[in-house]
N, C-alpha and C positions, 0 to 999 in steps of 0.2 A: 541562875548564871553560872557560867564556868569558871573555874579557877584562873583560867587564862585572862577571862574578862575581869574578874576581881583583881588582878594585878594592876589595871589601869585606875581603879575607882578607889577614892578615900571614903566617900559616903555618898547616900542617896536621901535627898530631903522631900519632904511633902507628903500628902497621902494619895494613894490611887483611889479615885472615885469620879463621879460626874464632874466635869468640867474643873477639875484641878490639875495644876502644872507639876511636873515631877521634875525636881533639880538633881543632876547626876554631877558630882564635884570629882574630877580627875586629878590624879597625882600629878604634881606639878612637872616633874620630869618624864612623865609619861604622855602629856597632852599634845606635843606635836606630833608624836608618832600616832596617836589616837586620831588626830586630825587627819593625816594623810590616809589611813585606813578608811576613814568615814567617808572622805571625798572620792575614793575609788567607787563606794558602793552606792552611796545616796545620790540623790538630785540637788544641785546647787541652783535655788532659786533667785537668791541676791546676795550679794557682797558688800560689806560696808567697810572700806579702809583696812583691810585683812585683820579686823578686830570681830566682827560679828558675822556670822556665815547663817543665812535662811537655807534650811535644806528640809527635803522630804525623803521618806522611805517608805515605800507602798503607800498606803492611806494615810500615814502619821507625818506631821510637820513637826520640826524640832529647830532650835536655833542653838548654834555653838558659838561660846565666846572664846576670845584668844586667852583670857585667863583661865580657862580649863573647866568651865562650867557648860553644861548642856540642859538646855530646858525643853523638855518633851510636853506637848499639848495634845490633850484628847486620849490619853491611855488611861483605861479603867481598871486595869488590873497589874498586879505584879508579874505574873507570868508572861504578859504581852510586853512589858518593860524588858524582862531579861531576856527573850527571845530576840527582840529588836536589839538589844546591847549584843548579844552573843553573835548575832548576823552581823553587825557592823564592825565589831572590833576583831574578831577572829581571822 
């Protein structure tokens, strides 16, 4: 993960492995800026009351919550997660 992306993230929770979700917690003051960048690059599948955004990027699906949490599904290793975050947030 690049240092530019690290400026957006407080922590990453969960483990990488088969069928595990990864939760990325964004800094409160950067979450709106991150959402703007992500919406430009990912495909919006569904939006629920400007609170929950169901998105896809490539073959991966994830959910962005207005409180600054992103839940990624189906990512099996940290390198893949870091590449996706770099692609979405730079």
